[in-house]
Biotite code that builds the C-alpha atoms (Angstrom):
import biotite.structure as struc

atoms = struc.array([
    struc.Atom([0.012, 0.006, -0.031], chain_id="A", res_id=1, res_name="MET", atom_name="CA", element="C"),
    struc.Atom([1.351, 3.417, -0.893], chain_id="A", res_id=2, res_name="ALA", atom_name="CA", element="C"),
    struc.Atom([2.098, 5.965, 1.796], chain_id="A", res_id=3, res_name="LYS", atom_name="CA", element="C"),
    struc.Atom([-0.083, 8.997, 1.438], chain_id="A", res_id=4, res_name="GLU", atom_name="CA", element="C"),
    struc.Atom([2.821, 11.468, 1.927], chain_id="A", res_id=5, res_name="ASP", atom_name="CA", element="C"),
    struc.Atom([4.590, 9.925, -1.074], chain_id="A", res_id=6, res_name="ASN", atom_name="CA", element="C"),
    struc.Atom([1.644, 10.405, -3.425], chain_id="A", res_id=7, res_name="LEU", atom_name="CA", element="C"),
    struc.Atom([1.873, 13.256, -5.899], chain_id="A", res_id=8, res_name="LYS", atom_name="CA", element="C"),
    struc.Atom([-0.879, 14.846, -7.939], chain_id="A", res_id=9, res_name="LYS", atom_name="CA", element="C"),
    struc.Atom([-0.208, 15.332, -11.598], chain_id="A", res_id=10, res_name="PHE", atom_name="CA", element="C"),
    struc.Atom([0.719, 18.974, -12.200], chain_id="A", res_id=11, res_name="SER", atom_name="CA", element="C"),
    struc.Atom([2.443, 20.912, -14.944], chain_id="A", res_id=12, res_name="SER", atom_name="CA", element="C"),
    struc.Atom([5.792, 20.235, -13.188], chain_id="A", res_id=13, res_name="GLU", atom_name="CA", element="C"),
    struc.Atom([5.150, 16.545, -12.645], chain_id="A", res_id=14, res_name="TYR", atom_name="CA", element="C"),
    struc.Atom([3.904, 14.616, -15.642], chain_id="A", res_id=15, res_name="GLN", atom_name="CA", element="C"),
    struc.Atom([4.148, 10.854, -15.985], chain_id="A", res_id=16, res_name="PRO", atom_name="CA", element="C"),
    struc.Atom([6.076, 9.496, -19.005], chain_id="A", res_id=17, res_name="GLU", atom_name="CA", element="C"),
    struc.Atom([3.918, 8.414, -21.871], chain_id="A", res_id=18, res_name="LYS", atom_name="CA", element="C"),
    struc.Atom([4.366, 4.736, -22.566], chain_id="A", res_id=19, res_name="ASN", atom_name="CA", element="C"),
    struc.Atom([2.840, 2.353, -25.046], chain_id="A", res_id=20, res_name="GLY", atom_name="CA", element="C"),
    struc.Atom([1.988, 2.545, -28.684], chain_id="A", res_id=21, res_name="ARG", atom_name="CA", element="C"),
    struc.Atom([1.237, 6.025, -30.063], chain_id="A", res_id=22, res_name="PRO", atom_name="CA", element="C"),
    struc.Atom([-2.452, 6.794, -30.586], chain_id="A", res_id=23, res_name="LYS", atom_name="CA", element="C"),
    struc.Atom([-3.614, 5.904, -34.085], chain_id="A", res_id=24, res_name="GLY", atom_name="CA", element="C"),
    struc.Atom([-0.793, 3.478, -34.833], chain_id="A", res_id=25, res_name="SER", atom_name="CA", element="C"),
    struc.Atom([-1.737, 0.094, -36.140], chain_id="A", res_id=26, res_name="ARG", atom_name="CA", element="C"),
    struc.Atom([-0.867, -3.268, -34.554], chain_id="A", res_id=27, res_name="ASN", atom_name="CA", element="C"),
    struc.Atom([0.904, -6.136, -36.319], chain_id="A", res_id=28, res_name="ARG", atom_name="CA", element="C"),
    struc.Atom([-2.237, -8.118, -37.152], chain_id="A", res_id=29, res_name="SER", atom_name="CA", element="C"),
    struc.Atom([-3.864, -5.120, -38.812], chain_id="A", res_id=30, res_name="THR", atom_name="CA", element="C"),
    struc.Atom([-0.810, -4.503, -40.968], chain_id="A", res_id=31, res_name="ILE", atom_name="CA", element="C"),
    struc.Atom([-0.512, -8.228, -41.847], chain_id="A", res_id=32, res_name="ALA", atom_name="CA", element="C"),
    struc.Atom([-4.192, -8.436, -42.837], chain_id="A", res_id=33, res_name="LYS", atom_name="CA", element="C"),
    struc.Atom([-3.799, -5.362, -45.014], chain_id="A", res_id=34, res_name="GLN", atom_name="CA", element="C"),
    struc.Atom([-0.894, -6.850, -46.955], chain_id="A", res_id=35, res_name="TRP", atom_name="CA", element="C"),
    struc.Atom([-2.448, -10.317, -47.196], chain_id="A", res_id=36, res_name="LEU", atom_name="CA", element="C"),
    struc.Atom([-5.394, -8.760, -48.985], chain_id="A", res_id=37, res_name="GLU", atom_name="CA", element="C"),
    struc.Atom([-3.222, -7.116, -51.682], chain_id="A", res_id=38, res_name="VAL", atom_name="CA", element="C"),
    struc.Atom([-3.997, -8.639, -55.110], chain_id="A", res_id=39, res_name="SER", atom_name="CA", element="C"),
    struc.Atom([-1.488, -9.691, -57.718], chain_id="A", res_id=40, res_name="GLN", atom_name="CA", element="C"),
    struc.Atom([-1.943, -11.170, -61.167], chain_id="A", res_id=41, res_name="LYS", atom_name="CA", element="C"),
    struc.Atom([-0.194, -14.481, -61.388], chain_id="A", res_id=42, res_name="ILE", atom_name="CA", element="C"),
    struc.Atom([-0.449, -17.817, -63.146], chain_id="A", res_id=43, res_name="LYS", atom_name="CA", element="C"),
    struc.Atom([-2.425, -20.161, -60.874], chain_id="A", res_id=44, res_name="ASN", atom_name="CA", element="C"),
    struc.Atom([-0.150, -23.205, -60.330], chain_id="A", res_id=45, res_name="PRO", atom_name="CA", element="C"),
    struc.Atom([-3.191, -25.567, -60.146], chain_id="A", res_id=46, res_name="ILE", atom_name="CA", element="C"),
    struc.Atom([-5.365, -24.321, -63.004], chain_id="A", res_id=47, res_name="THR", atom_name="CA", element="C"),
    struc.Atom([-2.572, -22.854, -65.099], chain_id="A", res_id=48, res_name="GLY", atom_name="CA", element="C"),
    struc.Atom([-4.682, -19.762, -65.817], chain_id="A", res_id=49, res_name="LYS", atom_name="CA", element="C"),
    struc.Atom([-3.636, -16.133, -65.327], chain_id="A", res_id=50, res_name="GLU", atom_name="CA", element="C"),
    struc.Atom([-5.642, -14.877, -62.304], chain_id="A", res_id=51, res_name="GLU", atom_name="CA", element="C"),
    struc.Atom([-5.854, -11.934, -59.973], chain_id="A", res_id=52, res_name="ASN", atom_name="CA", element="C"),
    struc.Atom([-5.280, -13.454, -56.523], chain_id="A", res_id=53, res_name="LEU", atom_name="CA", element="C"),
    struc.Atom([-4.725, -12.082, -52.999], chain_id="A", res_id=54, res_name="GLU", atom_name="CA", element="C"),
    struc.Atom([-1.440, -12.794, -51.250], chain_id="A", res_id=55, res_name="GLN", atom_name="CA", element="C"),
    struc.Atom([-3.091, -15.234, -48.863], chain_id="A", res_id=56, res_name="GLN", atom_name="CA", element="C"),
    struc.Atom([-4.426, -17.180, -51.791], chain_id="A", res_id=57, res_name="ASP", atom_name="CA", element="C"),
    struc.Atom([-1.005, -17.241, -53.439], chain_id="A", res_id=58, res_name="ILE", atom_name="CA", element="C"),
    struc.Atom([0.612, -18.513, -50.222], chain_id="A", res_id=59, res_name="MET", atom_name="CA", element="C"),
    struc.Atom([-2.073, -21.189, -49.761], chain_id="A", res_id=60, res_name="THR", atom_name="CA", element="C"),
    struc.Atom([-1.498, -22.339, -53.362], chain_id="A", res_id=61, res_name="LEU", atom_name="CA", element="C"),
    struc.Atom([2.237, -22.511, -52.720], chain_id="A", res_id=62, res_name="ALA", atom_name="CA", element="C"),
    struc.Atom([1.606, -24.676, -49.626], chain_id="A", res_id=63, res_name="LEU", atom_name="CA", element="C"),
    struc.Atom([-0.695, -26.938, -51.605], chain_id="A", res_id=64, res_name="ILE", atom_name="CA", element="C"),
    struc.Atom([2.057, -27.277, -54.278], chain_id="A", res_id=65, res_name="LYS", atom_name="CA", element="C"),
    struc.Atom([4.601, -28.223, -51.592], chain_id="A", res_id=66, res_name="LYS", atom_name="CA", element="C"),
    struc.Atom([2.202, -30.798, -50.054], chain_id="A", res_id=67, res_name="ALA", atom_name="CA", element="C"),
    struc.Atom([1.555, -32.308, -53.518], chain_id="A", res_id=68, res_name="ARG", atom_name="CA", element="C"),
    struc.Atom([5.348, -32.702, -53.914], chain_id="A", res_id=69, res_name="ASN", atom_name="CA", element="C"),
    struc.Atom([5.519, -34.771, -50.683], chain_id="A", res_id=70, res_name="GLY", atom_name="CA", element="C"),
    struc.Atom([6.194, -32.165, -47.975], chain_id="A", res_id=71, res_name="ASP", atom_name="CA", element="C"),
    struc.Atom([4.435, -33.729, -44.929], chain_id="A", res_id=72, res_name="VAL", atom_name="CA", element="C"),
    struc.Atom([4.641, -30.580, -42.849], chain_id="A", res_id=73, res_name="SER", atom_name="CA", element="C"),
    struc.Atom([2.909, -28.580, -45.574], chain_id="A", res_id=74, res_name="ALA", atom_name="CA", element="C"),
    struc.Atom([0.188, -31.216, -45.712], chain_id="A", res_id=75, res_name="TYR", atom_name="CA", element="C"),
    struc.Atom([-0.232, -31.091, -41.957], chain_id="A", res_id=76, res_name="LYS", atom_name="CA", element="C"),
    struc.Atom([-0.529, -27.300, -41.898], chain_id="A", res_id=77, res_name="GLU", atom_name="CA", element="C"),
    struc.Atom([-3.162, -27.430, -44.641], chain_id="A", res_id=78, res_name="LEU", atom_name="CA", element="C"),
    struc.Atom([-5.206, -30.081, -42.842], chain_id="A", res_id=79, res_name="MET", atom_name="CA", element="C"),
    struc.Atom([-4.936, -28.159, -39.534], chain_id="A", res_id=80, res_name="ASP", atom_name="CA", element="C"),
    struc.Atom([-6.084, -24.966, -41.266], chain_id="A", res_id=81, res_name="SER", atom_name="CA", element="C"),
    struc.Atom([-8.940, -26.635, -43.083], chain_id="A", res_id=82, res_name="ALA", atom_name="CA", element="C"),
    struc.Atom([-10.250, -28.999, -40.417], chain_id="A", res_id=83, res_name="TYR", atom_name="CA", element="C"),
    struc.Atom([-8.634, -27.927, -37.124], chain_id="A", res_id=84, res_name="GLY", atom_name="CA", element="C"),
    struc.Atom([-5.952, -29.583, -35.093], chain_id="A", res_id=85, res_name="LYS", atom_name="CA", element="C"),
    struc.Atom([-6.603, -33.117, -33.925], chain_id="A", res_id=86, res_name="ILE", atom_name="CA", element="C"),
    struc.Atom([-7.620, -33.117, -30.253], chain_id="A", res_id=87, res_name="VAL", atom_name="CA", element="C"),
    struc.Atom([-5.734, -35.629, -28.155], chain_id="A", res_id=88, res_name="GLN", atom_name="CA", element="C"),
    struc.Atom([-7.318, -35.811, -24.676], chain_id="A", res_id=89, res_name="PRO", atom_name="CA", element="C"),
    struc.Atom([-4.803, -36.372, -21.886], chain_id="A", res_id=90, res_name="THR", atom_name="CA", element="C"),
    struc.Atom([-5.776, -37.801, -18.465], chain_id="A", res_id=91, res_name="ASP", atom_name="CA", element="C"),
    struc.Atom([-3.367, -36.415, -15.941], chain_id="A", res_id=92, res_name="ILE", atom_name="CA", element="C"),
    struc.Atom([-5.313, -36.888, -12.755], chain_id="A", res_id=93, res_name="THR", atom_name="CA", element="C"),
    struc.Atom([-7.252, -40.130, -12.530], chain_id="A", res_id=94, res_name="THR", atom_name="CA", element="C"),
    struc.Atom([-5.007, -42.743, -14.242], chain_id="A", res_id=95, res_name="LYS", atom_name="CA", element="C"),
    struc.Atom([-7.959, -43.761, -16.389], chain_id="A", res_id=96, res_name="GLY", atom_name="CA", element="C"),
    struc.Atom([-10.533, -44.022, -13.546], chain_id="A", res_id=97, res_name="ASP", atom_name="CA", element="C"),
    struc.Atom([-13.751, -42.062, -14.017], chain_id="A", res_id=98, res_name="SER", atom_name="CA", element="C"),
    struc.Atom([-14.770, -39.357, -11.595], chain_id="A", res_id=99, res_name="LEU", atom_name="CA", element="C"),
    struc.Atom([-18.118, -39.361, -9.854], chain_id="A", res_id=100, res_name="ASN", atom_name="CA", element="C"),
    struc.Atom([-19.538, -35.847, -10.230], chain_id="A", res_id=101, res_name="VAL", atom_name="CA", element="C"),
    struc.Atom([-22.807, -34.696, -8.746], chain_id="A", res_id=102, res_name="ILE", atom_name="CA", element="C"),
    struc.Atom([-24.381, -31.545, -10.154], chain_id="A", res_id=103, res_name="ASN", atom_name="CA", element="C"),
    struc.Atom([-26.015, -29.531, -7.372], chain_id="A", res_id=104, res_name="ILE", atom_name="CA", element="C"),
    struc.Atom([-27.455, -26.253, -8.565], chain_id="A", res_id=105, res_name="GLY", atom_name="CA", element="C"),
    struc.Atom([-24.682, -24.280, -10.183], chain_id="A", res_id=106, res_name="ASN", atom_name="CA", element="C"),
    struc.Atom([-21.744, -26.124, -8.725], chain_id="A", res_id=107, res_name="SER", atom_name="CA", element="C"),
    struc.Atom([-20.218, -29.617, -9.326], chain_id="A", res_id=108, res_name="ASN", atom_name="CA", element="C"),
    struc.Atom([-19.027, -31.723, -6.384], chain_id="A", res_id=109, res_name="ILE", atom_name="CA", element="C"),
    struc.Atom([-16.515, -34.544, -6.925], chain_id="A", res_id=110, res_name="GLU", atom_name="CA", element="C"),
    struc.Atom([-16.831, -37.688, -4.792], chain_id="A", res_id=111, res_name="LEU", atom_name="CA", element="C"),
])
C-alpha cells in the first residue's frame, strides 16, 4: 500500500512519462491483414490460368504445391487450417478411472 505522503498529484511540473503505442498506430495483425489482402496477377499453379489473386491465396496455393510434392509438414498445416488440429485428450489426474460428479445447482461436487 502506498504511503499518502509519497503520493503526488499530476501537475504541470510533474507529468508521467507516456508509454505504449502512439495513438492511431496500427498493430501487427492489422498490418499483416492489409498486406495479405493485396491482389497480384499470377499464373495459378493448379489451373494454369492467369488470375488476380490475394497474397493469402498465393501462399495457400504454394503450400498446396509443396504438399503435393511430398512435404508432410505442408500437408499437416493445410489439414490443420482446413479442419482444425486433432484433439488428443490427456488424463493427468485419474490414471484412467472415471470421476463421480454430482451436479447440485450451479456447482459440481466430486466424490
